[in-house]
C-alpha positions as CSV (number, residue, x, y, z in Angstrom):
1,M,73.5,166.5,39.6
2,V,74.2,163.9,36.1
3,A,76.8,162.7,38.1
4,T,74.9,162.1,41.5
5,L,72.1,160.2,39.3
6,I,74.5,158.4,37.5
7,A,75.8,156.8,41.1
8,M,72.3,156.5,42.3
9,A,71.6,154.4,39.0
10,L,74.9,152.2,39.8
11,T,74.5,151.6,43.3
12,A,70.3,150.5,42.6
13,T,72.2,148.2,39.5
14,A,74.4,147.1,41.7
15,T,72.1,146.5,44.5
16,I,69.9,144.7,42.7
17,M,72.8,142.0,41.1
18,V,73.7,141.4,44.9
19,F,70.2,140.8,45.8
20,G,69.9,138.7,42.2
21,L,73.3,136.9,43.3
22,A,71.9,135.6,47.0
23,L,68.2,134.6,45.5
24,I,70.4,132.2,43.1
25,L,72.9,131.2,46.0
26,L,69.8,130.3,48.1
27,E,68.2,128.7,45.3
28,K,71.2,126.2,44.7
29,Y,71.9,126.0,48.7
30,H,67.8,124.6,48.6
31,E,69.0,122.5,45.5
32,K,72.0,121.0,47.0
33,R,70.0,120.1,50.0
34,K,67.1,118.4,48.1
35,M,64.8,120.6,50.3
36,K,61.1,119.2,49.6
37,Q,57.6,120.3,50.9
38,E,55.8,117.0,52.0
39,T,53.1,116.4,54.8
40,H,53.6,115.4,57.8
41,H,51.4,114.2,60.7
42,N,48.6,116.6,58.5
43,E,51.1,119.4,58.4
44,A,53.3,120.7,55.3
45,V,56.6,120.7,56.4
46,W,59.9,120.9,54.8
47,V,61.9,118.2,54.6
48,N,66.0,117.4,54.1
49,T,65.0,114.5,51.4
50,R,68.9,113.7,51.7
51,M,69.1,113.7,55.3
52,E,65.8,111.8,55.8
53,P,67.7,108.4,55.6
54,F,70.7,109.1,57.8
55,R,68.6,110.3,60.1
56,K,66.5,106.9,60.6
57,E,69.7,105.3,60.6
58,Q,72.3,107.1,62.7
59,C,70.0,108.7,65.6
60,M,71.5,107.4,68.3
61,C,68.0,107.2,70.3
62,L,67.1,104.4,68.1
63,S,69.6,101.7,69.0
64,C,69.8,103.2,72.8
65,A,68.6,100.4,75.5
66,K,67.3,102.8,77.4
67,M,64.7,103.7,74.3
68,K,61.6,102.6,76.3
69,P,58.4,104.9,75.3
70,G,55.7,103.8,78.2
71,E,57.7,102.6,80.3
72,S,58.9,103.9,84.0
73,D,62.5,103.8,83.0
74,H,62.4,105.3,79.1
75,C,64.8,107.6,79.2
76,K,63.9,111.2,79.9
77,H,66.2,112.9,77.6
78,A,64.4,111.1,74.5
79,A,61.4,111.7,75.8
80,Q,62.5,115.8,75.9
81,F,63.7,115.1,72.4
82,Y,60.0,113.5,71.2
83,K,58.1,116.2,72.7
84,I,59.8,119.0,71.0
85,C,59.7,116.8,67.7
86,C,55.8,116.5,68.2
87,E,55.5,120.0,69.4
88,A,57.1,121.7,66.4
89,N,56.7,118.5,63.8
90,C,59.8,118.5,63.5
91,A,62.5,115.6,63.2
92,L,65.9,115.7,64.9
93,I,69.0,113.5,65.4
94,M,70.9,112.8,68.3
95,T,74.5,112.3,68.0
96,R,75.6,113.0,71.5
97,C,74.7,111.5,74.9
98,R,76.1,110.6,77.8
99,E,73.4,108.3,78.9
100,W,74.0,106.0,76.1
101,E,73.8,102.0,76.0
102,K,73.7,99.8,73.5
103,R,70.8,98.2,72.6
104,E,70.6,94.3,73.2
105,R,69.4,92.4,69.9
């Protein structure tokens, strides 16, 4: 009986320690990624502040000749991508595309 109680106490202690470690690791994960809550389009969203500048700089759509919002020959993939972003209030980055063409500036 005593051995069973000790075993249960040790199991509970181990579970608490593992849960505590998981919380610490999760906190460090968010710290490392610089997650921050911001308001975009009148809605609170989580933002990876380290990646935000890279998204704007590196997204292939933003340097593609086929990116022509409002025109009949606007890229259908970019349009679908944009629709998802609007519906989910998220920001995505295109890093691979078979349709990409360099935009002449």
